[in-house]
C-alpha positions in Angstrom: -3.9 -2.5 -56.2 -2.6 0.2 -53.9 0.9 -0.9 -52.1 1.6 0.3 -48.5 4.3 2.6 -47.7 7.2 0.6 -46.6 8.9 1.7 -43.8 12.7 1.7 -42.7 13.5 1.4 -38.7 12.8 5.1 -37.0 10.4 6.1 -39.9 7.1 7.6 -39.5 3.5 8.1 -40.6 0.3 8.7 -40.3 -2.4 6.3 -39.5 -6.2 7.0 -39.8 -7.9 8.0 -36.5 -10.5 5.1 -36.4 -10.2 1.3 -36.2 -6.9 0.1 -37.3 -5.8 -3.5 -38.1 -1.7 -4.4 -37.4 -0.8 -8.0 -38.9 2.2 -9.3 -37.9 3.6 -12.1 -39.7 6.9 -14.4 -39.8 8.3 -17.6 -41.3 5.8 -20.9 -40.2 7.6 -23.0 -38.1 8.0 -20.8 -35.1 5.4 -19.3 -32.5 5.9 -15.6 -31.8 3.4 -14.1 -28.7 2.5 -10.7 -29.8 1.1 -8.3 -27.4 0.2 -5.1 -26.7 1.1 -2.5 -24.2 -0.6 1.1 -23.4 1.5 3.6 -21.8 1.4 7.1 -20.5 3.8 10.1 -21.0 6.2 8.0 -18.1 6.8 5.5 -20.3 5.0 3.4 -18.2 1.5 1.4 -17.9 -1.4 2.3 -15.5 -2.0 -0.9 -14.1 -1.4 -4.7 -15.2 -4.6 -4.2 -17.3 -2.9 -2.4 -19.7 -1.0 -5.1 -20.9 -2.7 -7.4 -23.9 -1.5 -10.9 -24.5 -2.6 -14.4 -24.8 -3.8 -14.5 -21.0 -5.5 -11.4 -21.4 -6.7 -10.5 -25.3 -8.7 -7.7 -24.9 -8.3 -4.3 -22.9 -10.8 -3.6 -20.7 -11.5 -0.1 -22.6 -12.3 -2.1 -25.8 -9.4 -0.2 -27.4 -7.2 -3.1 -28.5 -8.1 -6.5 -29.3 -5.6 -9.4 -30.0 -7.2 -11.6 -32.8 -6.9 -15.0 -33.5 -3.7 -16.3 -34.5 -2.7 -18.9 -37.4 0.8 -20.5 -38.2 3.1 -17.8 -38.7 0.9 -15.1 -38.3 -0.8 -12.9 -35.3 -2.7 -9.7 -35.5 -4.3 -6.9 -33.1 -7.4 -5.0 -33.6 -6.7 -1.5 -32.5 -10.1 1.2 -32.1 -8.1 4.3 -32.0 -11.2 6.5 -30.7 -11.4 4.3 -28.0 -7.9 5.1 -26.4 -8.3 6.5 -23.2 -7.0 10.0 -23.0 -3.8 9.4 -20.5 -2.4 6.6 -22.7 -0.1 8.3 -25.2 1.5 5.2 -26.6 0.4 1.8 -27.7 3.6 -0.5 -27.8 3.3 -3.3 -30.2 5.6 -5.8 -29.4 6.1 -9.8 -29.4 8.1 -12.4 -27.8 10.1 -15.9 -28.5 10.0 -19.0 -26.4 12.7 -20.5 -28.0 15.6 -18.9 -30.1 15.5 -15.4 -30.6 14.4 -12.8 -33.3 18.0 -12.5 -35.1 16.9 -16.1 -36.5 13.5 -15.6 -37.4 13.1 -14.9 -41.1 10.4 -12.8 -43.0 9.2 -10.9 -39.6 6.9 -8.1 -41.0 4.4 -5.7 -39.7 1.4 -4.5 -41.6 -1.1 -1.8 -41.1 -4.5 -1.9 -42.8 -7.4 0.8 -42.2 -11.0 -0.7 -41.1 -12.2 -1.4 -44.9 -8.5 -3.5 -45.4 -6.9 -0.7 -47.4 -3.1 -0.3 -46.6 -1.8 2.1 -44.2 2.3 0.9 -43.7 4.8 -2.0 -43.6 7.5 -2.7 -42.0 10.0 -5.7 -42.5 11.6 -5.6 -38.7 15.2 -7.1 -38.9 16.7 -7.0 -35.3 20.7 -7.0 -35.5 20.6 -8.2 -32.2 19.6 -11.9 -30.4 16.8 -10.6 -28.4 13.8 -12.6 -27.6 11.1 -9.8 -27.1 10.8 -7.3 -29.4 9.4 -4.0 -30.0 8.0 -3.9 -33.8 6.6 -0.5 -33.3 4.4 1.5 -31.8 1.8 3.9 -32.3 1.6 7.2 -30.8 -0.3 10.7 -30.4 0.7 13.3 -32.6 -1.1 17.0 -33.1 -4.0 15.7 -32.4 -3.9 12.8 -34.7 -2.1 9.6 -34.5 1.3 8.1 -36.2 2.8 4.8 -36.6 6.9 4.6 -35.6 9.0 1.5 -36.6 11.5 0.5 -34.0 12.7 -3.1 -33.9 14.6 -2.9 -30.8 14.3 -5.3 -27.9 14.7 -7.4 -24.7 17.4 -10.6 -24.4 15.2 -11.5 -21.1 11.6 -12.7 -23.0 8.5 -11.7 -21.9 9.7 -11.2 -18.4 11.9 -8.5 -19.6 9.7 -6.8 -21.8 6.9 -6.7 -19.0 9.3 -5.6 -16.3 10.6 -2.4 -18.8 7.2 -0.8 -19.2 6.4 -1.3 -15.3 4.8 -4.0 -14.9 5.2 -6.4 -11.9 5.8 -9.7 -12.9 6.6 -11.1 -9.5 2.4 -11.1 -8.9 -0.6 -12.2 -11.0 0.7 -10.4 -14.0 1.3 -12.0 -17.1 4.9 -12.7 -16.5 4.2 -15.3 -13.8 6.0 -18.8 -13.8 4.0 -21.8 -13.2 5.4 -23.5 -10.0 5.3 -26.7 -12.1 7.8 -25.6 -14.8 5.2 -25.6 -17.4 4.0 -22.8 -19.4 0.8 -20.8 -18.5 -2.2 -22.1 -20.4 -2.6 -20.1 -23.8 -6.5 -18.5 -23.8 -6.6 -16.4 -26.9 -10.3 -16.8 -27.9 -11.3 -16.7 -31.3 -12.4 -13.3 -31.8 -14.2 -11.9 -35.3 -12.0 -8.8 -35.8 -14.1 -7.4 -38.1 -17.6 -8.0 -36.2 -16.7 -7.7 -32.1 -19.8 -5.7 -30.8 -17.7 -4.8 -27.3 -14.2 -5.8 -26.2 -13.8 -8.8 -23.5 -12.9 -7.2 -20.1 -12.4 -8.9 -17.0 -14.3 -10.4 -14.1 -16.1 -8.2 -11.0 -14.8 -11.2 -8.6 -12.0 -13.4 -7.1 -13.3 -17.1 -9.8 -13.1 -20.2 -8.2 -10.1 -22.3 -9.3 -12.3 -25.3 -9.8 -15.2 -24.9 -12.5 -18.8 -25.3 -12.1 -21.1 -27.8 -14.2 -24.9 -27.3 -14.0 -24.4 -24.8 -11.3 -22.5 -27.3 -9.0 -19.1 -26.8 -8.3 -16.5 -29.3 -9.0 -13.7 -30.7 -6.5 -10.8 -28.6 -6.8 -7.5 -30.1 -8.3 -4.3 -29.0 -8.7 -4.5 -29.2 -12.6 -7.4 -27.1 -12.2 -6.3 -24.6 -9.9 -3.4 -24.0 -12.2 -4.8 -24.0 -15.9 -8.4 -22.0 -14.8 -6.9 -18.8 -16.7 -10.2 -17.7 -18.7 -11.7 -15.8 -17.1 -10.1 -16.5 -14.0 -6.7 -15.6 -14.9 -6.5 -11.8 -13.7 -9.6 -11.7 -12.3 -8.8 -10.4 -8.8 -9.3 -6.7 -10.7 -12.3 -5.8 -8.9 -15.0 -3.9 -10.7 -14.5 -5.8 -14.4 -16.3 -8.6 -16.1 -15.5 -10.7 -19.0 -18.3 -10.9 -21.6 -20.3 -14.0 -21.8 -18.9 -16.3 -24.6 -17.2 -19.7 -25.6 -14.0 -20.1 -23.8 -11.1 -23.1 -23.7 -12.4 -25.2 -20.4 -10.2 -24.8 -17.7 -9.8 -28.3 -16.8 -10.1 -30.1 -20.5 -8.0 -27.4 -22.6 -9.0 -29.3 -26.2 -12.6 -28.4 -25.4 -14.4 -25.0 -24.9 -17.3 -24.0 -22.3 -19.7 -21.1 -22.1 -19.2 -18.6 -19.4 -22.3 -16.3 -18.7 -20.8 -13.2 -17.5 -20.4 -14.6 -13.9 -19.4 -18.5 -13.9 -19.2 -21.4 -16.0 -22.7 -22.4 -17.4 -22.9 -26.2 -19.1 -20.7 -29.3 -19.6 -17.5 -28.7 -21.9 -18.0 -29.1 -25.7 -15.1 -30.6 -27.7 -13.5 -27.1 -29.8 -14.2 -27.8 -33.5 -12.6 -26.2 -36.6 -14.4 -25.1 -39.6 -12.5 -26.9 -42.9 -14.1 -27.8 -46.2 -14.7 -31.3 -44.9 -16.8 -30.5 -41.2 -18.7 -27.9 -39.8 -17.1 -25.8 -37.1 -20.7 -25.5 -35.8 -21.7 -29.0 -35.1 -19.1 -31.1 -36.6 -21.1 -32.7 -39.3 -19.4 -33.4 -42.2 -20.2 -31.1 -45.2 -22.0 -32.0 -48.4 -21.2 -30.7 -51.9 -23.7 -28.0 -53.5 -25.6 -29.8 -56.2 -25.3 -26.5 -58.4 -21.6 -25.8 -57.2 -20.1 -23.6 -55.0 -18.6 -24.4 -51.6 -19.7 -27.6 -49.6 -21.8 -26.7 -46.8 -23.6 -27.8 -43.9 -26.9 -27.4 -44.5 -28.9 -28.4 -41.3 -27.0 -25.6 -39.4 -27.4 -22.8 -42.8 -31.0 -23.8 -42.1 -31.1 -23.3 -38.3 -29.3 -20.1 -38.7 -31.3 -18.6 -41.4 -34.1 -19.6 -38.8 -32.6 -18.1 -35.7 -31.6 -14.6 -37.5 -35.1 -14.4 -38.7 -36.1 -14.1 -34.8 -32.8 -12.1 -33.8 -33.7 -9.5 -36.2 -36.9 -9.2 -34.6 -35.7 -8.9 -31.4 -33.0 -6.5 -32.2 -36.2 -3.9 -33.7 -37.5 -4.5 -30.5 -35.2 -3.9 -28.4 -34.1 -0.9 -30.1 -37.9 0.7 -30.3 -38.7 -0.4 -26.8 -35.6 -0.5 -25.1 -32.3 2.0 -25.6 -32.7 3.9 -28.8 -29.0 4.0 -28.7 -28.7 0.1 -29.5 -26.5 0.7 -26.1 -28.4 -2.4 -24.5 -28.0 -4.8 -27.0 -25.1 -7.0 -25.7 -27.4 -9.4 -24.3 -28.4 -10.3 -28.1 -25.0 -10.4 -28.9 -24.2 -12.8 -26.4 -27.4 -14.7 -27.6 -25.6 -14.8 -31.3 -22.5 -16.0 -29.8 -24.0 -18.7 -27.6 -25.3 -20.3 -30.6 -22.1 -20.1 -32.3 -23.0 -17.9 -35.3 -20.9 -15.6 -37.0 -20.9 -12.0 -35.6 -20.6 -10.7 -39.2 -24.3 -12.3 -39.7 -25.7 -9.9 -37.1 -24.1 -7.1 -38.2 -25.6 -7.5 -41.5 -28.9 -7.3 -39.8 -28.1 -4.6 -38.1 -26.8 -2.6 -41.1 -30.1 -3.4 -42.5 -32.6 -2.4 -40.0 -30.0 0.9 -38.3 -30.9 3.3 -41.0 -34.8 3.0 -40.7 -34.0 3.1 -37.0 -32.1 6.4 -36.9 -34.5 7.9 -39.6 -37.6 7.4 -37.2 -35.5 8.7 -34.5 -34.9 11.9 -36.8 -38.6 12.2 -37.6 -39.8 11.9 -33.8 -37.0 14.7 -33.1 -38.3 17.4 -35.6 -41.9 16.5 -35.3 -42.2 19.6 -32.8 -40.0 21.5 -35.1 -37.7 22.1 -31.9 -34.6 20.1 -31.8 -32.0 19.9 -28.9 -28.7 19.2 -28.1 -29.7 15.7 -26.2 -31.5 14.5 -29.3 -28.9 15.2 -31.5 -26.3 13.4 -29.3 -28.8 10.2 -28.9 -29.2 10.0 -32.6 -25.4 10.3 -32.9 -24.8 7.7 -30.0 -27.2 5.2 -32.0 -25.0 5.9 -35.1 -22.2 5.1 -33.2 -23.5 1.7 -31.0 -24.9 0.4 -34.8 -21.6 1.4 -36.6 -23.7 3.3 -39.5 -22.1 5.2 -41.8 -22.2 6.4 -45.5 -24.0 9.1 -47.5 -27.4 8.8 -45.7 -26.0 9.0 -42.1 -24.2 12.3 -44.0 -27.7 13.4 -44.6 -29.3 13.0 -41.8 -27.1 14.7 -40.1 -27.1 17.6 -42.2 -31.1 17.6 -41.4 -30.2 17.5 -37.3 -27.5 20.3 -37.9 -29.9 22.7 -39.5 -32.5 22.0 -37.4 -30.6 22.6 -34.3 -29.8 25.7 -36.2 -33.2 27.2 -36.5 -34.3 25.9 -32.9 -31.6 28.0 -31.4 -32.3 31.0 -34.0 -36.0 30.7 -32.8 -34.9 30.9 -29.2 -33.0 34.1 -29.6 -29.7 33.4 -30.8 -30.1 35.8 -33.9 -27.4 36.6 -36.7 -26.4 40.1 -37.1 -26.0 41.7 -40.1 -24.1 44.9 -41.4 -26.2 47.8 -41.8 -24.8 48.6 -45.2 -26.9 51.4 -46.7 -29.5 51.2 -44.5 -31.0 54.1 -42.6 -31.7 52.7 -39.3 -32.3 54.1 -35.6 -29.0 54.3 -33.3 -30.0 51.2 -31.4 -31.3 49.1 -34.4 -30.0 45.8 -35.3 -30.3 43.7 -38.3 -30.8 40.1 -38.2 -32.6 39.6 -41.5 -32.0 40.9 -45.0 -33.6 38.8 -47.9 -35.1 39.0 -51.2 -38.9 38.4 -51.0 -41.9 39.0 -52.9 -45.1 40.0 -50.9 -48.5 38.3 -52.4 -51.7 40.3 -51.0 -54.8 39.7 -52.4 -56.7 42.1 -54.0 -60.2 42.3 -56.3 -58.5 41.5 -59.7 -56.6 38.8 -57.9 -53.4 37.9 -56.1 -50.7 40.8 -56.7 -47.0 40.1 -56.6 -44.7 42.8 -54.9 -41.0 41.5 -55.5 -38.6 43.7 -53.2 -36.4 42.6 -50.0 -37.6 41.9 -46.3 -35.9 42.9 -43.6 -36.4 42.5 -40.1 -34.7 44.2 -36.9 -34.6 44.1 -33.1 -37.4 46.9 -33.5 -39.3 46.8 -36.8 -40.6 44.9 -40.0 -39.4 46.2 -43.4 -40.6 45.1 -46.7 -38.4 47.5 -49.5 -40.4 47.0 -52.6 -38.3 47.2 -56.2 -41.0 50.1 -57.5 -40.4 52.3 -54.2 -43.4 51.1 -52.8 -42.9 49.3 -49.4 -44.1 48.9 -46.1 -43.1 49.1 -42.2 -44.5 47.0 -39.4 -43.5 47.7 -35.9 -42.9 44.3 -34.1 -46.0 44.8 -31.2 -48.2 44.7 -34.1 -47.2 41.0 -35.6 -49.6 38.6 -34.5 -48.1 35.4 -36.1 -45.2 34.1 -38.5 -45.6 30.7 -39.9 -43.6 28.9 -42.9 -46.0 27.8 -44.9 -44.9 25.8 -48.3 -42.8 28.0 -50.4 -43.8 31.1 -48.4 -43.7 32.8 -44.9 -47.2 33.7 -43.5 -47.2 36.7 -41.5 -50.4 37.9 -39.8 -50.7 41.2 -37.9 -53.0 43.6 -36.3 -53.1 46.0 -39.5 -52.8 45.0 -43.3 -50.1 47.0 -44.3 -47.4 44.5 -44.1 -49.4 41.4 -43.8 -49.7 38.6 -46.2 -47.4 36.0 -47.9 -44.0 36.2 -48.3 -42.0 33.8 -51.1 -38.4 33.8 -50.3 -35.9 30.9 -51.0 -36.1 29.2 -47.3 -39.2 29.9 -45.5 -38.1 28.0 -42.5 -35.0 30.0 -41.6 -36.9 33.2 -42.4 -39.7 32.5 -39.9 -37.1 30.9 -37.3 -35.3 34.2 -37.4 -38.8 36.8 -37.5 -39.5 33.8 -34.2 -36.7 34.7 -32.5 -36.6 38.5 -32.9 -40.3 38.6 -31.8 -39.3 36.2 -28.4 -36.6 38.7 -27.7 -38.9 41.6 -28.0 -41.3 40.2 -25.8 -38.7 39.0 -23.3 -39.8 35.6 -24.1 -36.2 34.4 -24.1 -35.2 32.3 -21.6 -31.6 31.1 -22.0 -30.6 31.6 -25.6 -26.6 32.2 -23.8 -24.6 29.8 -20.9 -26.4 29.6 -17.3 -23.5 28.4 -16.1 -22.2 31.8 -14.4 -23.3 35.1 -13.8 -20.2 36.7 -15.2 -20.6 38.9 -18.3 -18.3 39.0 -20.6 -16.5 41.7 -21.5 -17.8 41.7 -25.5 -21.2 41.4 -24.2 -21.1 44.4 -21.6 -19.5 46.8 -24.7 -22.4 45.6 -27.0 -25.2 46.5 -24.3 -23.2 49.8 -23.4 -23.3 50.7 -27.2 -27.0 49.9 -27.8 -28.3 51.3 -24.9 -26.2 54.8 -25.5 -24.7 54.5 -21.7 -28.2 55.9 -20.2 -30.5 54.0 -18.2 -33.4 52.8 -20.4 -35.9 53.6 -17.8 -35.0 57.3 -16.8 -32.3 58.4 -19.0 -29.9 58.5 -16.0 -26.0 58.7 -16.7 -25.1 57.9 -13.0 -24.8 54.7 -11.0 -25.6 52.8 -13.8 -26.0 48.6 -13.6 -25.8 45.9 -15.7 -29.5 44.3 -15.5 -30.9 41.0 -16.3 -34.2 41.4 -18.3 -35.2 38.2 -17.2 -33.4 37.8 -13.6 -30.6 35.5 -13.4 -32.1 33.7 -10.7 -35.5 32.1 -12.8 -33.1 31.2 -15.7 -32.1 34.6 -17.7 -29.3 34.4 -19.8 -26.0 36.7 -19.4 -26.6 37.6 -23.2 -26.8 40.9 -25.2 -30.7 40.6 -25.8 -31.4 39.6 -21.9 -29.6 42.8 -20.5 -30.1 46.4 -20.0 -28.5 49.6 -18.4 -30.3 50.5 -15.4 -29.0 52.8 -12.9 -29.2 52.0 -9.2 -32.4 53.8 -8.1 -34.5 52.0 -11.3 -32.8 48.9 -10.9 -34.1 48.5 -7.3 -37.5 49.6 -8.1 -37.5 47.0 -10.7 -36.7 44.3 -8.0 -37.1 40.8 -9.7 -40.1 41.2 -11.6 -40.5 39.6 -15.2 
């Protein structure tokens, strides 16, 4: 087993820039409220929403989730890619209601990656009697993330901690004191740290202090107004919603109630705890299995299997007929939570149907032989939403990257090769030079002639090993197609036409197609359309290619850079779409294509 690196106070280590679990443990018998603050370069939070604690266990961005705590432990799920750019540090801290951290034994912080692998461990031993302590912090450095062990704090508790990072403890923020002298109700929901698909955020509107039962408002009471902290506790910030889920009932904290995203629904239900003897879903006693294994609630197990079978079909239907990226699956996740089925069971299904869905998207994208960047982005978004990874996804990405490369080449973004020992014309540019075998039909059967296939912006050449070859002008080429292991070239003359056996027919065909498009002025936008500004390097290349004279009349005065396909009609500021014209020829050309 690999041990996590042990850190001393003030030390720091790099951490993986993905999903990170931060676990805080201490000697049982005391209660530590673990929290996190997202701060900027000014060492301040942007708003109270950047304070993740027991009454607000999820950050609106989904970057931080306070997971369910047990005796002597608490944790945070940190999704670093979701941290917004202006957040430079994530402060991980905690507070005590009684006593000081100097009296707390076995206080340690452990970091693990998404797979559970150890990242680092820090045993915090504060030497001052503080009641609020910063255990450590995650901070940006050189494009990545690092963790620093801190172990420093305040003697003013949670209020001092909040105030130290710019949170107004006098308003409705986390450090409010209840006028009755009682503590704020803690409303940490049970969150599956491994499977939460979306972070809980805040309500859009001011929630009423009194709960609603079956759509009918109950009479508000003083106790209800004080305890209705989920999801109403911080709902005064507009534009944010808490996701649909079971939460502690605002009136009866020992019960839970369904929040549909806008209001309470249904009557309160007793909060059940999963154990070896009772079911945490229905409360029925578990039965021992005849063939061994842990006890289980067979009724719930059968109901869950039946529901998941239908849920799987709904997931497939949503991916096929709805948003193919899976961004609109949240209603299905809400249904799963309503049934009190672990979301890990849902993710097992998603991991099963997800690869087939990505393969379908890829097949559709490759069907027309053209890959656009938005198609690649859509498939990447689907992989992210469905949390897919592994060798299968890597192979799919390789196919997409190759398809995107061939599409760009075929559209006119051609490679440029050195001339070497070739004798070319002044303005010729080599775009292709590969070993090839020309196969031509003869009376005695197919004849194979090994050699090299070269293509420039002017001609197609085949140089045979025996000294014989062929030369074909681009204007004579009718069609180019990759078929099997060869490239078929059809021309108006038999010299140069035929089948060429090459190692990569798709690549060769894409280059030849791109050369023909440029030669026939069919390239619309191989470069950027964002600006008419022509880069200096492009202007220098066009000038060298055209010999510093007008390509129409040969004049060398009043030369201008002209777009072959006008910029107003989509022409690009690229070498292949630019030419030198004198002012008179340019004005005569006008906007003709």
